[in-house]
Backbone bond lengths (Angstrom), bond angles and torsions (degrees), N, CA, C in turn:
res aa  C-N    CA-C-N  psi(-1)  N-CA   C-N-CA  omega(-1)  CA-C   N-CA-C  phi
1 X - - - 1.455 - - 1.527 110.02 -
2 X 1.327 117.45 146.29 1.468 120.31 178.49 1.523 111.51 -69.97
3 X 1.309 115.50 133.45 1.463 121.69 -179.94 1.520 108.83 -139.43
4 X 1.324 115.42 167.18 1.463 119.52 179.15 1.524 108.97 -152.00
5 X 1.312 115.70 140.02 1.462 120.85 171.62 1.515 107.39 -100.30
6 X 1.323 115.72 134.99 1.463 119.83 -172.62 1.523 109.88 -133.98
7 X 1.329 115.69 149.10 1.466 120.26 177.55 1.517 108.46 -153.35
8 X 1.326 115.24 147.08 1.463 120.32 176.81 1.521 110.05 -127.24
9 X 1.319 114.87 150.72 1.458 122.11 168.07 1.523 106.78 -114.88
10 X 1.332 116.74 141.37 1.455 121.30 -173.56 1.533 111.16 -129.52
11 X 1.323 115.32 169.70 1.467 119.90 178.83 1.522 112.19 -81.90
12 X 1.334 117.07 -3.99 1.461 121.49 -179.55 1.510 109.46 173.98
13 X 1.326 117.08 -165.52 1.456 121.43 -175.19 1.527 113.73 -107.98
14 X 1.325 117.30 -2.32 1.459 121.46 -177.65 1.526 109.94 -93.71
15 X 1.347 117.10 109.74 1.462 120.71 -176.19 1.520 112.88 -65.13
16 X 1.339 117.01 -21.04 1.459 119.85 -178.53 1.528 112.31 -79.41
17 X 1.329 116.62 -33.33 1.471 120.08 -173.72 1.523 114.22 -114.36
18 X 1.321 117.66 -25.38 1.466 120.33 -177.60 1.520 111.34 -92.27
19 X 1.341 115.56 172.18 1.462 120.87 -172.25 1.523 111.13 -136.53
20 X 1.327 115.42 155.03 1.465 121.42 171.54 1.529 108.35 -76.70
21 X 1.329 116.85 132.04 1.464 120.44 177.95 1.533 112.06 -114.28
22 X 1.319 117.36 -13.54 1.462 120.76 177.40 1.527 109.19 -152.87
23 X 1.319 115.48 137.44 1.459 121.23 172.71 1.523 107.69 -132.44
24 X 1.317 116.04 135.47 1.469 121.24 178.99 1.520 108.74 -130.26
25 X 1.315 116.24 143.41 1.461 122.34 -179.47 1.520 109.59 -138.46
26 X 1.330 116.29 140.05 1.464 121.99 176.59 1.530 107.85 -126.76
27 X 1.340 117.80 101.05 1.469 120.96 -179.83 1.534 110.86 -77.74
28 X 1.332 115.11 149.90 1.470 121.11 175.61 1.524 108.28 -164.41
29 X 1.317 115.82 178.05 1.458 121.44 175.63 1.519 108.56 -116.64
30 X 1.338 115.86 145.85 1.455 119.97 -176.99 1.525 109.65 -143.57
31 X 1.318 115.86 144.93 1.456 121.44 172.19 1.522 108.23 -86.73
32 X 1.332 119.07 119.96 1.473 120.44 -178.47 1.524 113.08 -69.45
33 X 1.325 117.82 -15.25 1.463 120.46 -179.66 1.520 112.53 -92.76
34 X 1.331 116.82 -37.91 1.474 119.83 -177.60 1.517 112.85 -105.13
35 X 1.335 117.78 -18.15 1.457 120.90 -176.09 1.512 113.72 77.90
36 X 1.318 117.17 5.10 1.467 120.60 -179.03 1.526 110.38 -67.61
37 X 1.328 115.34 132.06 1.461 122.14 -178.83 1.513 109.55 -101.66
38 X 1.322 116.17 135.82 1.469 120.82 177.29 1.518 108.97 -145.96
39 X 1.320 115.63 166.38 1.456 120.77 174.76 1.505 114.43 56.92
40 X 1.337 117.55 44.73 1.464 120.62 179.39 1.526 109.33 -69.89
41 X 1.313 116.95 126.64 1.459 122.04 -177.35 1.528 110.99 -100.33
42 X 1.310 116.13 174.39 1.461 121.43 -179.09 1.527 110.80 -67.69
43 X 1.320 114.82 150.73 1.459 119.76 176.12 1.527 110.20 -66.63
44 X 1.321 114.87 147.18 1.462 122.38 175.51 1.519 106.90 -115.99
45 X 1.323 116.81 126.78 1.460 120.57 -178.79 1.517 110.50 -131.60
46 X 1.322 115.93 136.48 1.455 121.92 173.17 1.530 108.76 -131.53
47 X 1.323 115.38 144.16 1.458 121.80 178.15 1.524 109.69 -114.18
48 X 1.323 115.71 159.93 1.462 121.37 -179.16 1.518 110.15 -138.56
49 X 1.328 116.15 126.79 1.461 119.66 173.53 1.520 108.52 -75.08
50 X 1.326 118.84 122.77 1.467 120.53 -179.25 1.520 111.57 -75.25
51 X 1.318 115.43 167.09 1.467 120.86 -177.66 1.519 112.78 -78.17
52 X 1.326 117.46 -11.95 1.463 121.18 178.44 1.535 109.01 -145.07
53 X 1.329 117.71 159.73 1.467 120.51 -177.88 1.521 112.13 -57.51
54 X 1.342 114.95 150.03 1.453 120.51 -179.49 1.525 111.52 -68.26
55 X 1.298 115.22 142.66 1.456 121.04 170.91 1.533 108.26 -68.99
56 X 1.325 118.32 137.29 1.477 120.00 179.04 1.521 113.26 -53.75
57 X 1.324 117.52 -29.78 1.461 120.57 178.51 1.526 110.29 -64.75
58 X 1.335 117.34 -40.49 1.457 121.57 179.06 1.530 110.26 -67.79
59 X 1.321 116.22 -37.30 1.464 119.64 175.67 1.519 110.68 -61.59
60 X 1.321 116.18 -42.51 1.467 120.03 178.34 1.526 111.54 -62.65
61 X 1.335 116.66 -38.92 1.467 120.63 -176.95 1.521 111.71 -74.42
62 X 1.332 116.70 -47.58 1.467 120.80 -172.13 1.523 113.92 -94.77
63 X 1.317 117.16 -23.38 1.459 120.44 -175.01 1.515 113.28 86.51
64 X 1.332 117.75 -5.49 1.461 121.13 179.91 1.529 110.95 -80.97
65 X 1.327 115.62 142.06 1.456 122.45 167.65 1.522 107.19 -116.03
66 X 1.319 116.89 167.64 1.468 120.85 -175.00 1.522 112.61 -56.17
67 X 1.325 117.25 -38.47 1.466 120.56 -178.21 1.523 112.10 -63.61
68 X 1.335 117.62 -31.39 1.467 121.20 179.93 1.523 111.89 -62.97
69 X 1.324 116.71 -30.25 1.457 121.57 -173.34 1.529 113.34 -102.25
70 X 1.314 116.30 -9.73 1.468 120.86 -174.96 1.529 111.10 -59.32
71 X 1.346 115.00 128.37 1.460 121.06 176.36 1.518 114.92 83.81
72 X 1.327 117.30 -3.93 1.467 120.48 -178.56 1.523 111.15 -90.19
73 X 1.329 115.67 149.12 1.456 121.71 178.88 1.527 109.07 -147.76
74 X 1.317 116.56 129.52 1.467 120.76 -179.78 1.533 109.34 -74.73
75 X 1.338 118.34 124.97 1.477 120.66 177.42 1.529 109.91 -81.34
76 X 1.293 116.60 89.98 1.463 120.24 -173.25 1.516 112.66 -65.81
77 X 1.332 118.28 -21.99 1.460 119.83 175.23 1.531 110.70 -65.90
78 X 1.326 116.18 -37.26 1.471 119.92 177.92 1.523 110.59 -71.13
79 X 1.328 116.68 -38.60 1.465 120.15 177.91 1.521 110.02 -61.25
80 X 1.336 117.10 -45.54 1.459 121.61 179.58 1.527 111.08 -60.94
81 X 1.316 117.16 -40.57 1.468 121.66 -179.76 1.523 111.19 -65.47
82 X 1.331 115.97 -41.32 1.467 120.42 179.32 1.522 110.16 -64.22
83 X 1.332 117.32 -46.73 1.460 120.94 -177.53 1.522 111.78 -65.49
84 X 1.324 116.72 -34.02 1.464 120.23 -177.62 1.522 112.15 -66.95
85 X 1.316 117.93 -18.49 1.463 122.13 -179.62 1.527 112.90 -89.81
86 X 1.332 117.52 -3.64 1.463 121.33 -173.81 1.520 112.16 -100.62
87 X 1.317 115.31 147.29 1.454 120.68 171.76 1.522 110.86 -88.01
88 X 1.349 114.88 -36.64 1.465 120.63 -179.64 1.522 110.06 -125.77
89 X 1.341 116.34 135.93 1.459 122.59 172.16 1.524 106.39 -118.33
90 X 1.322 116.75 121.73 1.462 121.76 -172.41 1.522 109.81 -114.04
91 X 1.325 115.92 135.82 1.465 121.20 176.01 1.524 108.63 -145.30
92 X 1.319 115.84 151.13 1.457 120.22 174.58 1.523 106.89 -90.79
93 X 1.322 115.45 98.23 1.466 126.72 -169.17 1.531 108.85 89.32
94 X 1.327 114.47 64.34 1.464 121.42 -175.15 1.518 112.81 -63.67
95 X 1.342 118.03 -28.99 1.464 119.33 179.90 1.523 111.07 -63.36
96 X 1.331 117.65 -28.20 1.465 121.89 176.07 1.533 109.89 -77.86
97 X 1.315 117.11 -56.37 1.469 120.90 -172.92 1.521 112.54 -64.08
98 X 1.334 117.79 -42.69 1.464 119.15 -177.05 1.521 111.35 -61.98
99 X 1.319 117.48 -45.95 1.464 119.63 -177.43 1.522 111.77 -64.89
100 X 1.325 117.60 -40.35 1.465 120.48 178.05 1.522 111.44 -65.15
101 X 1.337 116.32 -45.18 1.464 120.49 -175.99 1.522 110.90 -67.85
102 X 1.324 116.98 -45.01 1.464 118.81 -177.86 1.523 111.53 -68.35
103 X 1.315 117.74 -34.17 1.463 120.32 175.79 1.532 110.00 -63.41
104 X 1.348 116.38 -42.33 1.460 120.35 179.53 1.528 111.24 -66.73
105 X 1.323 117.49 -38.75 1.465 120.73 177.94 1.528 110.55 -62.18
106 X 1.327 116.50 -46.79 1.463 120.48 179.86 1.520 111.42 -63.14
107 X 1.325 116.19 -42.15 1.461 120.90 -179.63 1.524 111.41 -61.62
108 X 1.331 116.08 -31.25 1.466 120.90 -178.16 1.528 112.82 -99.72
109 X 1.330 116.23 19.45 1.458 121.09 171.70 1.508 115.93 72.92
110 X 1.330 117.41 23.77 1.453 121.01 -178.75 1.527 111.28 -102.41
111 X 1.321 115.78 151.04 1.455 121.25 177.21 1.522 108.66 -78.56
112 X 1.317 116.30 128.68 1.460 121.27 178.90 1.526 108.81 -82.35
113 X 1.326 118.76 120.87 1.475 120.48 178.55 1.521 110.68 -57.34
114 X 1.336 117.41 127.55 1.465 120.95 -173.26 1.520 113.97 -104.90
115 X 1.335 117.70 -11.00 1.459 118.88 -174.70 1.522 113.57 -107.92
116 X 1.327 117.81 5.15 1.465 119.96 177.43 1.527 109.17 -83.11
117 X 1.323 116.01 152.54 1.462 121.52 177.58 1.524 108.32 -102.81
118 X 1.317 115.96 117.81 1.462 120.38 175.32 1.527 109.36 -82.57
119 X 1.318 115.80 135.70 1.464 122.83 -179.23 1.524 108.74 -121.25
120 X 1.324 115.81 146.68 1.465 120.42 -178.91 1.523 109.89 -119.46
121 X 1.322 116.11 113.09 1.464 120.48 179.80 1.527 111.50 -71.81
122 X 1.329 117.93 -13.15 1.452 121.02 179.50 1.527 112.16 -86.06
123 X 1.344 116.86 -42.11 1.465 119.94 -172.84 1.520 114.36 -105.12
124 X 1.328 118.79 -16.38 1.468 120.31 -175.34 1.528 112.89 -102.20
125 X 1.315 115.44 15.42 1.469 122.97 169.75 1.525 106.20 -126.66
126 X 1.326 116.92 136.94 1.464 120.35 179.08 1.525 109.07 -82.76
127 X 1.326 115.70 88.69 1.465 120.54 -177.53 1.524 112.30 -78.62
128 X 1.336 118.24 -11.85 1.469 119.54 -175.70 1.526 112.38 -63.77
129 X 1.328 116.95 -25.01 1.464 118.87 178.47 1.522 111.48 -73.67
130 X 1.328 116.29 -16.22 1.471 121.34 179.96 1.519 111.16 -105.46
131 X 1.342 115.37 -47.32 1.466 120.65 -174.05 1.519 109.59 -147.12
132 X 1.310 116.91 112.50 1.454 121.62 178.24 1.528 112.42 -86.62
133 X 1.330 116.51 -12.59 1.463 120.11 -173.49 1.523 112.66 -69.30
134 X 1.327 117.44 -39.83 1.458 119.62 -173.10 1.522 109.98 -168.32
135 X 1.354 115.25 153.81 1.457 121.03 172.69 1.525 111.39 -104.08
136 X 1.335 116.41 8.56 1.461 119.83 178.24 1.525 109.51 -61.26
137 X 1.312 116.45 141.43 1.456 121.13 -175.15 1.518 112.24 -57.91
138 X 1.342 117.20 -44.65 1.462 119.27 -177.66 1.526 112.14 -65.86
139 X 1.339 116.29 -32.05 1.467 119.88 178.48 1.531 110.25 -70.83
140 X 1.324 117.10 -45.93 1.459 120.92 179.48 1.527 111.38 -61.91
141 X 1.321 116.07 -39.93 1.467 119.45 177.96 1.532 110.97 -64.47
142 X 1.323 116.29 -42.21 1.464 119.71 178.66 1.518 111.12 -62.01
143 X 1.322 117.75 -39.34 1.459 121.60 178.13 1.520 111.33 -65.58
144 X 1.324 116.73 -21.93 1.469 120.57 177.73 1.526 112.41 -99.41
145 X 1.336 115.91 10.00 1.451 120.02 168.96 1.508 116.89 89.52
146 X 1.343 118.28 17.58 1.463 118.13 175.88 1.526 110.05 -141.21
147 X 1.315 115.39 153.86 1.455 122.85 -176.24 1.529 109.05 -127.56
148 X 1.319 116.06 156.03 1.461 120.44 -178.44 1.513 109.18 -154.40
149 X 1.338 115.84 171.54 1.467 122.26 -179.07 1.526 108.76 -82.64
150 X 1.331 116.89 89.43 1.459 120.87 -173.45 1.525 112.11 -71.70
151 X 1.358 114.20 163.19 1.467 124.11 179.99 1.528 112.73 64.96
152 X 1.329 115.36 27.97 1.454 122.06 162.57 1.517 104.88 -123.36
153 X 1.325 117.74 126.64 1.457 120.79 -169.71 1.527 112.71 -58.82
154 X 1.328 117.90 -38.55 1.470 120.63 -179.35 1.524 110.52 -64.56
155 X 1.326 116.47 -45.77 1.458 120.54 178.52 1.525 110.86 -65.60
156 X 1.332 116.75 -36.70 1.464 120.72 -178.16 1.525 111.86 -64.99
157 X 1.333 118.12 -42.61 1.466 119.18 -178.50 1.523 110.71 -67.67
158 X 1.324 117.07 -38.41 1.467 119.42 178.06 1.521 111.37 -66.43
159 X 1.328 116.51 -40.52 1.465 120.64 178.68 1.527 110.47 -64.98
160 X 1.324 117.32 -39.87 1.460 121.25 179.19 1.524 110.87 -62.50
161 X 1.318 116.82 -45.08 1.463 120.39 179.19 1.522 110.97 -62.60
162 X 1.331 116.58 -44.54 1.464 120.23 -179.54 1.522 110.70 -63.02
163 X 1.330 117.05 -40.08 1.459 121.12 179.80 1.523 111.09 -64.86
164 X 1.325 117.23 -45.33 1.459 121.45 -177.39 1.526 112.66 -67.19
165 X 1.314 117.35 -22.41 1.466 120.46 179.45 1.526 111.95 -81.32
166 X 1.333 116.93 -6.35 1.455 120.27 174.76 1.534 108.52 -78.61
167 X 1.317 116.79 150.17 1.463 122.41 175.10 1.539 110.12 48.16
168 X 1.351 116.07 -132.81 1.472 121.71 179.68 1.525 111.06 -119.11
169 X 1.339 116.40 29.87 1.449 120.21 -173.78 1.529 112.63 -63.85
170 X 1.313 116.78 -40.13 1.461 119.77 -179.39 1.528 110.64 -62.04
171 X 1.321 116.42 -44.34 1.465 120.50 179.96 1.521 110.83 -63.01
172 X 1.336 117.23 -44.97 1.461 121.47 -179.73 1.522 110.79 -60.47
173 X 1.330 116.70 -44.52 1.457 120.27 -178.63 1.524 110.81 -64.29
174 X 1.332 117.99 -46.07 1.460 120.81 -178.18 1.526 111.42 -65.99
175 X 1.325 116.55 -39.27 1.472 119.67 177.19 1.528 110.67 -58.33
176 X 1.323 116.09 -46.44 1.463 120.24 179.78 1.527 111.72 -68.25
177 X 1.327 115.71 -37.32 1.468 119.95 -177.56 1.520 112.44 -66.00
178 X 1.319 117.30 -29.73 1.461 120.44 -176.59 1.523 113.32 -87.59
179 X 1.351 116.62 -2.47 1.462 120.84 175.56 1.528 109.62 -94.01
180 X 1.331 118.18 147.83 1.475 119.54 178.37 1.520 111.90 -71.50
181 X 1.320 116.44 152.60 1.455 123.21 170.09 1.527 108.16 -99.20
182 X 1.336 115.29 174.30 1.461 120.49 175.62 1.520 109.10 -133.87
183 X 1.316 116.25 137.96 1.454 122.47 173.46 1.522 108.26 -104.22
184 X 1.322 115.44 124.53 1.459 121.78 -179.00 1.525 108.05 -107.07
185 X 1.345 116.73 129.66 1.462 122.18 -177.07 1.532 110.36 -115.05
186 X 1.328 115.18 132.44 1.465 121.46 177.98 1.522 108.96 -91.12
187 X 1.322 115.99 65.11 1.468 121.04 -176.63 1.527 111.01 -64.36
188 X 1.334 115.93 131.29 1.453 121.00 176.93 1.511 115.53 82.75
189 X 1.333 117.98 8.60 1.468 119.76 179.01 1.529 110.31 -66.44
190 X 1.317 116.10 151.67 1.458 122.05 -177.96 1.520 110.96 -90.39
191 X 1.338 115.65 152.63 1.463 120.35 -178.25 1.521 111.89 -59.35
192 X 1.327 117.47 -38.00 1.462 119.97 -178.50 1.534 112.32 -70.37
193 X 1.328 117.09 -6.12 1.468 121.18 177.87 1.526 112.39 -99.15
194 X 1.341 116.65 2.46 1.462 120.20 -176.83 1.520 112.91 -57.01
195 X 1.341 116.57 -37.47 1.458 119.34 -177.34 1.530 111.56 -64.54
196 X 1.331 116.65 -31.92 1.460 119.96 177.17 1.521 111.48 -67.90
197 X 1.324 115.85 -40.19 1.457 120.56 178.92 1.524 111.54 -68.00
198 X 1.325 116.34 -39.54 1.464 120.07 177.46 1.525 110.76 -63.08
199 X 1.315 116.48 -41.26 1.457 120.26 179.16 1.529 111.69 -62.51
200 X 1.321 116.10 -30.17 1.466 120.30 -179.91 1.537 111.04 -94.11
201 X 1.317 116.14 11.57 1.468 123.99 173.76 1.529 113.51 67.88
202 X 1.322 116.00 35.97 1.462 119.74 168.20 1.526 108.49 -81.75
203 X 1.321 115.37 153.87 1.460 121.54 179.15 1.525 109.64 -120.20
204 X 1.325 115.23 151.38 1.463 120.68 -179.39 1.517 110.20 -88.52
205 X 1.330 116.72 129.71 1.462 122.69 174.48 1.524 107.89 -104.61
206 X 1.338 118.59 103.77 1.462 120.57 -175.87 1.522 113.50 -65.82
207 X 1.334 117.68 -27.44 1.464 120.03 -179.51 1.528 111.04 -71.17
208 X 1.324 116.28 -37.97 1.459 120.70 -179.88 1.525 112.45 -92.22
209 X 1.350 116.01 -15.90 1.458 119.78 -176.39 1.511 111.98 63.76
210 X 1.337 115.98 44.38 1.456 120.25 -172.91 1.525 110.04 -151.68
211 X 1.340 115.80 147.86 1.459 121.13 172.91 1.525 109.29 -83.41
212 X 1.346 116.01 142.79 1.460 119.23 -178.52 1.523 110.95 -147.84
213 X 1.319 114.74 164.64 1.460 121.26 -178.94 1.518 109.01 -148.73
214 X 1.323 115.58 142.97 1.465 121.10 177.39 1.518 109.52 -98.83
215 X 1.335 117.27 132.05 1.461 122.52 175.91 1.524 108.90 -128.73
216 X 1.330 115.71 164.08 1.461 120.04 -167.05 1.526 115.53 -92.11
217 X 1.338 118.67 -11.74 1.464 118.20 -179.73 1.531 110.33 -157.24
218 X 1.333 114.71 173.18 1.466 120.83 -174.55 1.524 112.18 -65.65
219 X 1.324 117.65 -39.61 1.464 119.63 -178.47 1.523 111.51 -63.15
220 X 1.347 116.77 -36.84 1.463 120.00 177.97 1.534 110.74 -70.80
221 X 1.336 116.48 -34.17 1.466 119.75 176.91 1.529 110.27 -64.33
222 X 1.330 116.27 -42.10 1.461 120.69 178.29 1.529 110.96 -66.62
223 X 1.328 116.22 -37.69 1.463 121.07 177.72 1.522 111.16 -63.46
224 X 1.350 116.62 -43.11 1.464 120.19 178.33 1.520 111.22 -65.30
225 X 1.317 116.84 -40.61 1.464 120.59 -179.91 1.524 110.58 -62.02
226 X 1.319 116.14 -40.23 1.463 120.09 178.23 1.518 110.92 -64.99
227 X 1.341 116.33 -41.83 1.466 119.59 178.58 1.525 110.91 -61.97
228 X 1.323 116.45 -43.52 1.469 120.00 179.46 1.529 110.91 -60.33
229 X 1.313 116.05 -43.73 1.459 120.38 -179.03 1.522 111.92 -64.68
230 X 1.304 116.79 -36.39 1.463 121.34 -175.53 1.523 113.57 -83.85
231 X 1.332 117.66 -23.03 1.458 120.37 -171.83 1.523 115.06 -113.40
232 X 1.338 117.88 -12.98 1.455 121.19 179.06 1.523 109.77 -117.00
233 X 1.305 116.66 142.09 1.459 121.16 -168.94 1.534 114.62 -66.86
234 X 1.345 116.52 -53.48 1.463 119.85 -172.88 1.523 112.80 -117.44
235 X 1.318 116.35 16.28 1.472 120.46 -176.54 1.532 111.05 -70.76
236 X 1.330 115.00 136.97 1.459 122.09 172.72 1.527 108.02 -118.03
237 X 1.336 117.23 86.39 1.467 121.18 -172.78 1.521 112.76 -62.14
238 X 1.328 113.66 144.40 1.464 121.25 176.11 1.518 108.40 -136.92
239 X 1.313 117.03 146.67 1.468 119.61 174.42 1.526 109.80 -140.59
240 X 1.342 114.36 150.33 1.453 121.53 -176.17 1.525 109.91 -136.04
241 X 1.300 115.34 143.15 1.460 120.85 176.93 1.521 110.38 -75.78
242 X 1.328 116.13 137.75 1.467 122.22 177.44 1.519 107.92 -116.14
243 X 1.318 117.13 115.23 1.465 121.14 -179.10 1.531 109.91 -65.35
244 X 1.345 116.45 151.06 1.472 120.24 -177.05 1.522 114.14 -52.47
245 X 1.339 117.33 -35.84 1.469 120.34 -178.04 1.518 112.83 -66.23
246 X 1.331 117.12 -19.98 1.463 120.74 -176.16 1.530 113.50 -102.19
247 X 1.321 116.38 6.61 1.456 120.41 -177.54 1.523 110.50 -73.69
248 X 1.341 115.67 149.55 1.476 124.44 175.85 1.522 113.38 69.46
249 X 1.319 117.84 21.76 1.471 119.54 179.96 1.520 111.97 -93.13
250 X 1.348 118.64 -12.07 1.468 120.30 179.18 1.503 110.31 -126.61
């Protein structure tokens, strides 16, 4: 099946005010059952001149200076066309890359592909059996015996592909990516119980006015619902299945 590894570099972490300055993609084909990679194509890279000068911190991280980006513009119509041809889109921290990319596509009048499955090489592989120190891409690569020029999107996508081709990581990630997730909501929880929810890694959704948590399967959703019922006074827990195509959108 057609797949692509994607990465972006940005001027900061605020999706409302910051901008993408580099996007890199590495298309290839993969067997979803065996994880075997074939037909690896050339990297695709586009740069974007930002609306304001780069922060020196971003220059330190990415290596880009303003002159490197001057006059460049990402052709988002081409990006949309490339993504629409893929079955799997892979990123190391997909919740970051997907939201940035889809926001940019919408802003530039492009249709966001809705039937592709986004995969996360950071969260959908159990790296704790290999490295408990960190899930950062450069750390995982170092633990597997290779180093690269991190925080450049082109280098990052190549490093991600090389890492996933080790052992059975690609198969593990795709298996997890094709299973549904569940969102558990602590409906009706009291304000004085917020500290309990934070300790259990629930997050606040300001649009819904509710604490929620993402879990990987139905049994964990049921387990969380039971915990909410037993530990919170007036909570009426709810959980919903999230299809693979809708993962990493919030």
